[in-house]
VOBA-1610 file (N, C-alpha, C; in pm, whole numbers, padded with zeros to 5 digits, always signed):
BEGIN
Unk+03008+04510-00443Unk+03080+04578-00546Unk+02994+04604-00676Unk+02985+04657-00727Unk+02958+04695-00848Unk+03066+04669-00960Unk+02986+04591-01091Unk+03095+04520-01166Unk+03037+04621-01315Unk+03103+04665-01397Unk+03086+04798-01485Unk+03131+04716-01639Unk+03049+04642-01753Unk+03142+04559-01838Unk+03137+04720-01971Unk+03227+04781-01997Unk+03235+04892-02068Unk+03329+04818-02245Unk+03216+04838-02356Unk+03216+04785-02470Unk+03213+04894-02551Unk+03343+04850-02636Unk+03338+04989-02761Unk+03379+04907-02940Unk+03287+04950-02988Unk+03318+04893-03115Unk+03364+05012-03275Unk+03349+05127-03235Unk+03383+05196-03336Unk+03558+05171-03361Unk+03542+05170-03470Unk+03713+05145-03508Unk+03705+05307-03545Unk+03716+05426-03534Unk+03781+05522-03559Unk+03853+05629-03441Unk+03895+05478-03307Unk+03968+05511-03245Unk+03922+05654-03173Unk+04073+05772-03119Unk+04048+05858-03066Unk+03950+05944-03141Unk+03898+05940-03226Unk+03819+06062-03336Unk+03674+06004-03307Unk+03630+05893-03241Unk+03462+05832-03185Unk+03438+05892-03103Unk+03310+05966-03190Unk+03234+05995-03073Unk+03139+05904-02938Unk+03121+05790-03005Unk+03052+05653-02914Unk+03142+05640-02868Unk+03293+05647-02860Unk+03395+05607-02732Unk+03383+05729-02621Unk+03366+05868-02678Unk+03358+05932-02611Unk+03262+05979-02498Unk+03160+05925-02568Unk+03061+05884-02503Unk+03022+05747-02383Unk+03092+05657-02418Unk+03065+05542-02347Unk+03174+05572-02225Unk+03295+05633-02271Unk+03370+05662-02163Unk+03327+05788-02066Unk+03196+05827-02057Unk+03138+05964-02007Unk+03028+05874-01925Unk+02924+05751-02018Unk+02927+05712-01900Unk+02933+05579-01822Unk+03056+05525-01791Unk+03145+05472-01739Unk+03171+05560-01603Unk+03223+05679-01666Unk+03276+05731-01547Unk+03145+05825-01430Unk+03028+05797-01460Unk+02935+05880-01428Unk+02858+05736-01313Unk+02881+05655-01427Unk+02831+05503-01299Unk+02945+05486-01186Unk+03096+05524-01226Unk+03156+05524-01088Unk+03090+05569-00982Unk+03093+05748-01053Unk+03069+05828-00913Unk+02956+05717-00887Unk+02828+05708-00921Unk+02742+05655-00880Unk+02804+05571-00756Unk+02811+05476-00790Unk+02859+05317-00773Unk+03027+05306-00757Unk+03086+05419-00664Unk+03202+05418-00596Unk+03281+05313-00595Unk+03391+05273-00624Unk+03414+05128-00558Unk+03449+05021-00708Unk+03330+05065-00780Unk+03357+04944-00927Unk+03397+04864-00990Unk+03374+04768-01019Unk+03516+04697-01102Unk+03487+04729-01231Unk+03547+04739-01330Unk+03543+04769-01470Unk+03600+04680-01537Unk+03512+04638-01634Unk+03551+04469-01723Unk+03524+04589-01899Unk+03659+04587-01902Unk+03710+04617-02043Unk+03682+04559-02174Unk+03597+04583-02247Unk+03631+04538-02376Unk+03599+04591-02489Unk+03754+04647-02518Unk+03734+04677-02675Unk+03729+04597-02825Unk+03628+04630-02914Unk+03628+04479-02988Unk+03650+04510-03080Unk+03728+04630-03178Unk+03782+04618-03226Unk+03999+04607-03248Unk+03993+04576-03080Unk+04124+04533-03020Unk+04145+04334-02995Unk+04059+04363-02936Unk+03997+04178-02894Unk+03872+04139-02976Unk+03860+04167-03098Unk+03743+04031-03139Unk+03735+03937-03132Unk+03660+03893-03149Unk+03688+03710-03219Unk+03651+03731-03353Unk+03642+03625-03436Unk+03668+03564-03577Unk+03500+03550-03580Unk+03489+03579-03691Unk+03321+03586-03748Unk+03324+03420-03723Unk+03222+03392-03730Unk+03105+03232-03712Unk+03182+03129-03819Unk+03195+03060-03826Unk+03202+02958-03939Unk+03148+02833-03912Unk+03219+02732-04050Unk+03160+02613-03991Unk+03245+02504-03887Unk+03397+02573-03852Unk+03435+02544-03731Unk+03406+02524-03627Unk+03362+02691-03641Unk+03245+02729-03521Unk+03158+02622-03484Unk+03040+02553-03539Unk+02941+02551-03543Unk+02974+02341-03517Unk+03061+02295-03599Unk+03146+02164-03544Unk+03161+02161-03367Unk+03277+02258-03322Unk+03252+02313-03177Unk+03157+02285-03147Unk+03051+02410-03191Unk+02950+02408-03086Unk+02887+02266-03094Unk+02904+02163-03167Unk+02807+02093-03146Unk+02881+01941-03081Unk+02983+01958-03045Unk+03069+01924-02946Unk+03197+01824-03089Unk+03183+01912-03149Unk+03332+01822-03188Unk+03426+01853-03228Unk+03556+01823-03254Unk+03686+01901-03264Unk+03680+02011-03283Unk+03780+02006-03169Unk+03869+02204-03208Unk+03958+02153-03300Unk+03952+02215-03392Unk+04064+02158-03529Unk+04219+02227-03493Unk+04228+02315-03446Unk+04359+02385-03440Unk+04391+02494-03353Unk+04468+02535-03289Unk+04505+02645-03135Unk+04440+02750-03156Unk+04455+02861-03330Unk+04362+02994-03316Unk+04200+02955-03296Unk+04124+02849-03336Unk+04017+02806-03318Unk+03987+02776-03186Unk+04047+02741-03096Unk+04063+02673-02952Unk+04080+02859-02845Unk+04153+02935-02928Unk+04194+03045-02866Unk+04039+03137-02837Unk+03975+03147-03026Unk+03870+03175-03047Unk+03728+03173-02918Unk+03709+03030-02948Unk+03642+02993-02847Unk+03630+03076-02725Unk+03774+03073-02662Unk+03754+03066-02524Unk+03729+03199-02530Unk+03778+03320-02600Unk+03725+03476-02590Unk+03544+03446-02622Unk+03530+03401-02692Unk+03364+03345-02685Unk+03321+03315-02563Unk+03381+03219-02488Unk+03281+03246-02395Unk+03365+03283-02263Unk+03472+03398-02276Unk+03480+03499-02222Unk+03320+03596-02206Unk+03321+03643-02293Unk+03261+03722-02331Unk+03108+03713-02261Unk+03056+03505-02250Unk+02929+03590-02214Unk+02978+03517-02025Unk+03081+03514-01996Unk+03165+03528-01839Unk+03133+03676-01768Unk+03146+03747-01870Unk+03169+03913-01809Unk+03053+03947-01829Unk+02948+03878-01929Unk+02826+03971-01941Unk+02742+03946-01796Unk+02755+03790-01751Unk+02687+03786-01664Unk+02736+03809-01535Unk+02868+03870-01545Unk+02939+03916-01408Unk+02884+04026-01378Unk+02859+04172-01485Unk+02856+04264-01516Unk+02717+04298-01419Unk+02726+04418-01337Unk+02561+04492-01273Unk+02538+04577-01397Unk+02608+04655-01467Unk+02594+04748-01578Unk+02668+04727-01664Unk+02593+04749-01823Unk+02700+04683-01938Unk+02635+04842-01961Unk+02755+04888-02064Unk+02744+05014-02156Unk+02844+04986-02242Unk+02722+05002-02380Unk+02722+04930-02525Unk+02789+05015-02625Unk+02889+05084-02667Unk+02937+05236-02746Unk+02870+05140-02904Unk+02791+05163-02989Unk+02733+05119-03105Unk+02695+05221-03252Unk+02824+05261-03295Unk+02769+05342-03364Unk+02730+05286-03522Unk+02661+05375-03584Unk+02575+05308-03681Unk+02670+05315-03793Unk+02663+05213-03913Unk+02729+05178-04005Unk+02619+05092-04057Unk+02613+05181-04226Unk+02517+05132-04321Unk+02414+05089-04238Unk+02331+05158-04144Unk+02173+05148-04109Unk+02151+05018-03998Unk+02318+04960-03978Unk+02318+04826-03842Unk+02446+04891-03782Unk+02446+04836-03696Unk+02622+04769-03611Unk+02684+04747-03673Unk+02789+04789-03612Unk+02949+04758-03635Unk+02942+04584-03674Unk+03046+04517-03751Unk+03021+04408-03721Unk+03109+04330-03606Unk+03191+04403-03593Unk+03280+04382-03424Unk+03155+04314-03349Unk+03087+04445-03297Unk+02944+04411-03241Unk+02875+04305-03255Unk+02818+04298-03392Unk+02760+04170-03435Unk+02810+04050-03376Unk+02979+04040-03394Unk+03040+03906-03383Unk+03064+03910-03210Unk+03037+04007-03171Unk+03023+03966-02994Unk+02859+03900-02951Unk+02779+03947-03059Unk+02612+03941-03004Unk+02636+03859-03031Unk+02699+03773-03204Unk+02686+03600-03157Unk+02753+03547-03130Unk+02837+03505-03062Unk+02888+03448-02868Unk+02829+03485-02794Unk+02698+03594-02795Unk+02658+03543-02624Unk+02466+03520-02643Unk+02489+03534-02747Unk+02334+03511-02771Unk+02303+03293-02768Unk+02287+03228-02659Unk+02380+03142-02699Unk+02257+02994-02627Unk+02183+02951-02656Unk+02074+02834-02640Unk+02113+02770-02534Unk+02074+02851-02405Unk+02129+02710-02267Unk+02214+02840-02159Unk+02229+02868-02220Unk+02261+02972-02147Unk+02285+03138-02132Unk+02243+03210-02226Unk+02203+03356-02234Unk+02021+03330-02264Unk+01929+03202-02325Unk+01856+03223-02331Unk+01834+03083-02337Unk+01642+03030-02312Unk+01617+02903-02372Unk+01458+02905-02382Unk+01416+02763-02450Unk+01356+02793-02498Unk+01240+02689-02406Unk+01139+02782-02387Unk+01025+02724-02294Unk+00876+02670-02286Unk+00783+02668-02242Unk+00659+02595-02316Unk+00577+02749-02368Unk+00616+02930-02335Unk+00637+02963-02426Unk+00662+03047-02538Unk+00733+02995-02565Unk+00857+03040-02610Unk+00998+03084-02571Unk+01158+03117-02635Unk+01250+03219-02571Unk+01167+03258-02485Unk+01297+03240-02393Unk+01314+03234-02259Unk+01440+03338-02207Unk+01442+03458-02219Unk+01600+03549-02163Unk+01624+03457-02043Unk+01750+03466-02030Unk+01844+03424-01877Unk+01878+03494-01826Unk+01965+03617-01889Unk+02059+03711-01855Unk+02002+03855-01816Unk+01957+03869-01675Unk+01837+03940-01564Unk+01937+03978-01413Unk+01829+04181-01417Unk+01841+04197-01337Unk+01968+04326-01360Unk+02011+04299-01516Unk+02075+04412-01540Unk+02068+04538-01620Unk+02188+04615-01585Unk+02118+04797-01656Unk+02207+04794-01749Unk+02129+04846-01894Unk+02216+04850-02012Unk+02199+04969-02080Unk+02348+05091-02069Unk+02352+05176-02149Unk+02381+05169-02292Unk+02329+05219-02403Unk+02393+05160-02581Unk+02462+05360-02572Unk+02574+05364-02645Unk+02594+05466-02678Unk+02534+05521-02783Unk+02464+05540-02849Unk+02420+05547-02955Unk+02488+05656-03104Unk+02576+05638-03163Unk+02630+05790-03251Unk+02539+05747-03420Unk+02557+05863-03492Unk+02452+05802-03616Unk+02479+05958-03695Unk+02522+05963-03840Unk+02545+06029-03920Unk+02438+06133-03954Unk+02323+06051-03970Unk+02168+06111-03985Unk+02035+06150-03886Unk+02000+06168-03955Unk+01852+06112-03804Unk+01739+06087-03840Unk+01691+05978-03733Unk+01604+05855-03737Unk+01521+05881-03685Unk+01528+05956-03583Unk+01442+05936-03444Unk+01311+06029-03538Unk+01184+06017-03444Unk+01025+06145-03464Unk+01009+06092-03571Unk+01007+06181-03692Unk+00915+06130-03811Unk+01005+06207-03937Unk+01162+06158-03912Unk+01237+06109-03987Unk+01186+06012-04126Unk+01227+06026-04211Unk+01222+05981-04391Unk+01268+05884-04347Unk+01439+05896-04318Unk+01502+05793-04292Unk+01481+05647-04143Unk+01330+05674-04062Unk+01303+05676-03947Unk+01321+05527-03973Unk+01294+05430-04101Unk+01257+05297-04133Unk+01423+05237-04125Unk+01515+05312-04158Unk+01659+05261-04193Unk+01728+05222-04101Unk+01633+05270-03931Unk+01699+05265-03815Unk+01705+05096-03796Unk+01802+05001-03819Unk+01847+04877-03766Unk+01937+04831-03685Unk+01978+04974-03595Unk+02025+04992-03532Unk+01997+04950-03356Unk+01954+05063-03352Unk+01885+05104-03214Unk+01827+04944-03139Unk+01699+04984-03267Unk+01562+04876-03279Unk+01621+04732-03282Unk+01770+04703-03384Unk+01811+04564-03385Unk+01918+04528-03239Unk+01952+04677-03114Unk+02023+04582-03024Unk+01922+04555-02922Unk+01821+04675-02943Unk+01702+04691-02841Unk+01622+04520-02839Unk+01604+04471-02981Unk+01552+04342-02999Unk+01661+04220-02932Unk+01742+04231-02950Unk+01791+04142-02904Unk+01897+04143-02814Unk+01891+04294-02754Unk+01882+04213-02588Unk+01788+04204-02523Unk+01687+04225-02510Unk+01563+04175-02452Unk+01542+04013-02505Unk+01574+04015-02639Unk+01587+03848-02583Unk+01615+03731-02513Unk+01755+03809-02482Unk+01855+03744-02424Unk+01851+03783-02226Unk+01720+03839-02203Unk+01674+03931-02112Unk+01711+04041-02070Unk+01761+04116-02163Unk+01798+04244-02102Unk+01715+04338-02155Unk+01619+04437-02065Unk+01508+04505-02099Unk+01514+04628-02010Unk+01614+04620-01923Unk+01619+04773-01885Unk+01768+04882-01958Unk+01728+04897-02051Unk+01838+05018-02145Unk+01786+05157-02155Unk+01890+05211-02122Unk+01833+05354-02173Unk+01948+05345-02279Unk+01913+05466-02370Unk+01982+05493-02507Unk+02095+05665-02466Unk+02186+05653-02510Unk+02196+05772-02465Unk+02245+05839-02677Unk+02236+05914-02716Unk+02176+05918-02849Unk+02232+06024-02928Unk+02324+06036-02962Unk+02440+06191-03123Unk+02396+06153-03243Unk+02278+06239-03270Unk+02301+06210-03455Unk+02269+06308-03477Unk+02289+06211-03683Unk+02307+06378-03744Unk+02451+06468-03745Unk+02522+06393-03725Unk+02690+06384-03676Unk+02693+06428-03834Unk+02689+06413-03916Unk+02740+06392-04063Unk+02665+06553-04128Unk+02580+06617-04073Unk+02463+06727-04106Unk+02558+06822-04127Unk+02652+06869-04030Unk+02746+07008-04045Unk+02775+06987-03896Unk+02877+07099-03854Unk+02938+07101-03716Unk+02849+07151-03613Unk+02761+07249-03673Unk+02702+07272-03530Unk+02596+07167-03499Unk+02534+07141-03617Unk+02438+07040-03527Unk+02526+06943-03442Unk+02686+06928-03505Unk+02739+06754-03445Unk+02689+06779-03308Unk+02782+06990-03274Unk+02831+06968-03171Unk+02731+06984-03108Unk+02564+07024-03124Unk+02410+07029-02994Unk+02388+06910-02999Unk+02419+06777-03127Unk+02432+06649-03044Unk+02479+06567-02938Unk+02623+06613-02935Unk+02718+06553-02874Unk+02750+06635-02668Unk+02685+06772-02746Unk+02673+06877-02624Unk+02503+06807-02543Unk+02415+06728-02626Unk+02270+06705-02575Unk+02295+06581-02507Unk+02375+06471-02566Unk+02440+06349-02545Unk+02508+06413-02392Unk+02582+06477-02374Unk+02660+06434-02233Unk+02571+06530-02153Unk+02471+06593-02172Unk+02442+06644-02082Unk+02300+06539-02084Unk+02277+06423-02060Unk+02173+06331-02053Unk+02290+06288-01973Unk+02422+06214-02020Unk+02502+06128-01924Unk+02473+06171-01799Unk+02483+06300-01800Unk+02522+06375-01654Unk+02432+06374-01596Unk+02332+06383-01652Unk+02173+06393-01548Unk+02134+06214-01510Unk+02209+06117-01580Unk+02169+06008-01504Unk+02193+05983-01363Unk+02109+05877-01314Unk+02079+05842-01180Unk+02049+05737-01144Unk+02086+05670-01044Unk+02152+05543-00999Unk+02035+05425-01003
//
């Protein structure tokens, strides 16, 4: 049975294009893999706390000072368990100020753990999360592809590809809708193109 991890990080709720695209990707994958199981993570609803000195103490084997921290550590641990349980990972990643939402960065901070999702070997870091397919639903208000003068400001898709590869996730497909703030016609065309890309996805 195929397990799909569905992650959203947009703060826009029902107005979010990235959430629309992740829902479409998940629906397509369900059609391609009937009977699959969905693990749902809405990082706006169930985000972890940002890392703190108390987290560092706990990570080093020190005392967990309070129940809230203990619960937060448990959620972070579940993030890693879900990552390993998934065969397909679908990540909604809007661009906020040229990078990813802080909630998504918080998820990344909890899954990049030495000895769990990567290790240092004789030839440097080695990813331990392998054999999985990743889809990124990328949305951004401007245009950052091709010869766009803003291309150098893309610290969203480039960052995600880099950090996912670091932990072993190299089979990554980006479904992109950009230029969403450049007028309704451009927005509609970008969303339509992304939806066509989703419909064309193969198993």
